[in-house]
C-alpha positions as CSV (number, residue, x, y, z in Angstrom):
1,M,0.3,0.0,0.1
2,G,0.9,3.6,-0.6
3,V,0.3,6.9,-1.2
4,I,-0.4,8.1,-4.7
5,V,-0.5,11.6,-5.7
6,S,-1.6,13.3,-9.0
7,H,0.1,16.1,-10.8
8,G,-1.9,16.6,-13.9
9,R,-0.2,14.0,-16.6
10,Y,2.1,12.5,-13.8
11,F,1.8,10.4,-10.9
12,T,3.9,10.0,-8.0
13,N,3.9,6.8,-6.1
14,Y,5.4,6.5,-2.4
15,V,5.7,2.8,-1.5
16,H,6.5,0.9,1.9
17,L,5.3,3.8,4.5
18,N,4.7,3.2,8.0
19,S,2.6,5.3,8.6
20,Y,0.3,8.1,6.4
21,S,-0.6,11.9,7.1
22,V,-3.2,11.8,4.5
23,R,-6.1,10.5,3.4
24,K,-7.5,9.4,0.1
25,G,-9.2,12.9,-1.6
26,D,-6.7,15.2,0.3
27,K,-5.1,17.9,-1.7
28,V,-1.3,18.1,-0.7
29,K,1.5,21.0,-1.1
30,T,4.5,21.1,-1.8
31,G,6.6,19.9,1.0
32,Q,4.3,18.2,3.1
33,A,4.8,15.1,4.8
34,L,2.9,12.0,3.4
35,G,3.4,10.1,6.1
36,T,6.6,7.8,8.0
37,V,8.9,5.7,6.1
38,L,8.9,2.3,7.0
39,F,12.6,1.1,8.5
40,N,14.0,-2.6,8.6
41,V,15.8,-2.7,12.1
42,E,17.6,-5.9,10.9
43,E,18.9,-4.6,7.8
44,N,19.1,-0.9,8.7
45,A,17.8,0.2,6.0
46,S,14.4,1.9,4.2
47,L,12.0,0.3,2.5
48,F,10.9,3.1,0.9
49,Q,10.4,3.2,-2.6
50,F,9.6,6.1,-4.9
51,E,7.9,6.2,-8.1
52,I,6.9,8.3,-11.2
53,Y,4.6,7.4,-13.9
54,K,2.6,9.6,-16.8
55,D,-0.9,9.5,-17.8
56,S,-1.9,6.3,-17.2
57,G,0.7,4.6,-15.1
58,D,2.3,2.2,-17.7
59,N,5.0,4.9,-18.2
60,N,7.1,4.2,-15.5
61,M,9.5,6.6,-15.2
62,N,13.2,7.4,-13.6
63,P,12.6,8.9,-10.4
64,R,16.3,9.8,-10.3
65,L,16.0,11.6,-13.2
66,W,13.3,14.6,-11.1
67,L,15.1,14.3,-8.0
68,A,17.3,17.6,-7.5
69,P,21.0,15.9,-5.7
70,R,21.0,17.2,-1.9
C-alpha cells in the first residue's frame, strides 16, 4: 500500500510507508509530509520506494531524473 499523488498527467507513488499523514481525496502541498518511512532495523535500511508515472500509469519513469541532488 502507498500514497499516490496526482500532478496533472504525472503521478507519484510513495510505497512502504510505516504511517500515513494524508487520506484519500486530501489535497497536498509541496513539502507536506505524506507519512513516515518504513525502516527495517535488522538490515538497517529504509524500505521506501518512490515511483513516477506518466498518463495512464503504464509509463514508469526513472525518479532519479526528477530529484535534485542534495
